[in-house]
N, C-alpha and C positions, 0 to 999 in steps of 0.2 A: 372265577366261575364257582357256583354253589356245587357241593357234592349232591349226589343222589341221596335221598333219605336212607339212612342205614337203620336196620333193625337192632334195637337194644333188647335182646331177648329176656323173657322171664326165666329166672333161675329157680330150679326146684330142688330141694333137698329130698331124694327118695328115701333115705333114712338119716337120722341125726342122733348119734350117740354122744352124750355130754357128760364130762367128768365134773367133779367139784371144783370150785374156784380156787386158783393157785395163789402163790404169795405175791405175784405181781397184779392180782385182781382180775385175771382172765380164766375163761373156762376152756380147757382143752376139749377138742371134739374130733370125731371122725364122721365123715358123710360121703355118700356117693351123690354127686351132683350132676343134674342134667339140665339142659336148657331147651326151652320150648320154641315153637315156630311162631309164637305171638309175643308182643312186647310194644314198647315204645318206639318211636322213630326220632332219629336225630339227623340234622342237617348242619353242616358247617360250610361257611364261605368266607373269603377275605373281607376285611372291613378296616376301618380307621382305628378301631379300639376293640377290646373284648367286650362282648355283651351276650346276653341270654334272653331269648323270648320263649315263653312257654304257652302252649295252647293244648287242646285236646280235652277228653272227658274228665280227667282228674286234675286239671291245671289249677283249680282252685285250692286243691290241697297243698300245693307249694307256696301259695301267696304268703308273704311275710316271713319266709324261711331264710331269706338273706343269701348268704354265700353258700349256694349248694355244691354238691359233689362234682358237677361238671365244671363249674369255674375253679374250684380248688385244683382239680385234676389238670385243667389246662394252664394255670399259673405254674403248677409244678413242672409241667411239660416245658414251658418256656424257660424256667429256671435251669432245667437239666440240659437244655439245648443251648443255653447261653444267649437267648435272644430276648430276655425280658418278657413282659406280658404279652402274649401272642395276639396280634390284631385280627380277630376273628369274630364273626357274628354267627351264634349258634341258636338253632331253633329246636325245641323240643316239643313233640307231640305226644303228651302224657296220656297213655292208654291203659296203664297198668295202675291198679289201686295203690295208695300210699299206705305205708307201714303194714305191707301185706304178706311178708316172709318171701318174697319173689326177688329180692335183690335189686329192685328197680333203680334206685339212685345210683348203686355201682355199676350196674349194667349200662345206664345211660352215660356215665363217665367213661366206661371202657369204649363205647362206641365213639364218643366224642374224641378220645385220645387217638384211636386209629384213623378217624377222619382228618383230624387236625394234623397228624404226621403226614398224611398224603397231600393235603392242600399246601402245607409249609415246605414239602419235599424234604423232609428231615430224614437223615440216614439212621433211623432207629428201628430195630426189629421187634417183634412181639415180646421178647424176653426183656428187652429195655422198657417198653411201655408198661409191661407188669411190674417192674421194679418201681416205676414212677407211681403207678396205681395203688402200690402196697401202702404208699403214704397217706392214703384217704380211707383205708379200712381194710380188714382182713378179706372181704369179698372182692377187693379191687382186682388183683391178679387173675382169678378165676373168671372174671367178667371181661377182661381184656381177651383172654383166649376163647371164652364162650364155647367151650368144648366139654364133653363128660369127662369127669374126673373123680378120683378119690381126694378128698380134702382132709388134712389132718393138722395137728397143732392148734392154732387159732383159726385155721382155715387157710392158712398161707402155704402149707406144704402140699403141693399138688401132684399127683400121678395121674397122667391121661389114661382114660379107659375107652379106647376105640372099639372094644368088643360090645359095649352096650348097644343093643338094638333100639330103633325107634319104638317107643312105648305108646300106644294109642291111649289118650287121656282126656279127661275134662277137668279144667281148672274152675273153682267157683269160690267166690268171696261174698260173705253175706252182708257186706256193707259196713263193717266195723273195723276200726284200726286196732293194731296189736303191737304196741311200741315194744321193740326188742328189750330195752332196759327193764321195763316193768315185768315182762315175762321172765327174764332171768332172775329178778329179785323174787319172784314167786317161786321159781325153781329152787333157789338157795334156801328158801324157808322150809323145804320139804327133804326127804331122804335123797342123797346124791346118788347118782347112777354112775356109769363108767364110760370112759372114751375108748371102748374096745373096738378094734378093727375086726370084723368078721372074715372068715375065708370066703373067697369069691364063690358065686354059683357054680355048680358042677357043668353047666352049659349056659350058652348065652342066647337061646332062643326066647321069644317073648314069654311063653307059658312058664318056663323054668324061672326066668328072672323074676317074674311077678310072684311066683310061689316062694323064692328065696327072699325077696323083700318083705313078704308077709312075716318072716321070722325075725325081722329087724325092728327097730323102734324110732320114735321121734320123742326124745326125752323132755321136749318143751311143750308137748301137746297137752299133757294133762294140766300143767300150771297155766297154759294160755286158756284152756277151756274153764278153769276156775275163775279166771279174770274176765272171760268174755264168753257168756253162755251161748251167744249166737254162733260160735264155733261148733259147739255141740250140735245144734240144729243143722248146720251145714254137713257135718260128718254123718248124721242120721240121715239126711235127705240123700246124700250120695250113696250111702250104704244101701238104700232101698231101690236103687236103680237096676233095671234088668241087665244081665250079663256082666255086672261089675265085679272084678276079681279082687281089688284092694282099694281101700280108702284110708288116707292119711293126711294130716296137716303138713304143710311145707315150713321149714324154718321156725321162726317164732310166730307164725300165723299172721293174719287170720285166713289166708287162703288155703283151701283144701284141694287135694288131687284125687281123682278116681281113675284107676287103671282098668283097661279092657284088653282083649286079645286082638281085636280088629278095629280099624278105623272107622268102619261103618257102625259099629256098636257104640263107639264113643260119640260120633256126630248124633246119632238117635238119642243117646242119653242126654247129650247137651241140649237137644230140642225139647225133650220132655222136661228137664229141669227149668228151662227158660219159661215154659208155660206155667209151671206150678210156683215159680219164684221169679217174677218178672223184675223185682226189684234188686235181685242179686246180679253180680258181675259174674258171667258164665261164658267160658270159652272152650270148645273142643280143640285139641292140639295134639301134636306129637312131641314126645319128650325125648331128647337125645339126638 
């Protein structure tokens, strides 16, 4: 029997402090990560062999990609469980933009791992699935848990942050890809920042958290804007919205988020943006 479609939520870096590349070729980072109530949809059902079918608004962006993160994660699951390649048919409804700074591929893999575990009735808890997901990338474990957390190291050291309130937001993407590797290379060409972990906010109400976030950074935003001027246009458009409290790029871009104090303000802002920029991907949401 097929599983019900599971949400693979968009991952948003509320701030992202990035240090200089280390001897192993990685950048240390500190981030506070939240997950949206919008994302891709994943379905898993028993089958004769492992397969993946992709549909949805952004399916074309995955054509020719070959072995994507879902298949890699499920093969790793089968190996860890000692069952070989799991005989599962996976359907992905791709509703998040590609190379958008939203952790879409990792979130898809996290949802697929949870569903496959249930369909196959494997005795694996979330921590075991997170260990498997670590093999597909630094975002893998956090996307298995899909809960607000501080991320440190390469993103693999996670500390849950249950105090983070739901933050009313609008996500907007101007329709350009922002490949992570290219953005990091642009970052390396400039002065390095530091992977510093700030003290938490003095209180965890929405207004205080947004004010605290305003004092943080996304160290990849400036190099991403240099590479893709459309991100600057998205930041400017979001900054002009009524009642907006904070505007920032997520991850390595190109998605921008705008924070508001009430869901009604976010919904109204999303509608306004959709009228002025009908060719952009725009979604009101709650983060956290």
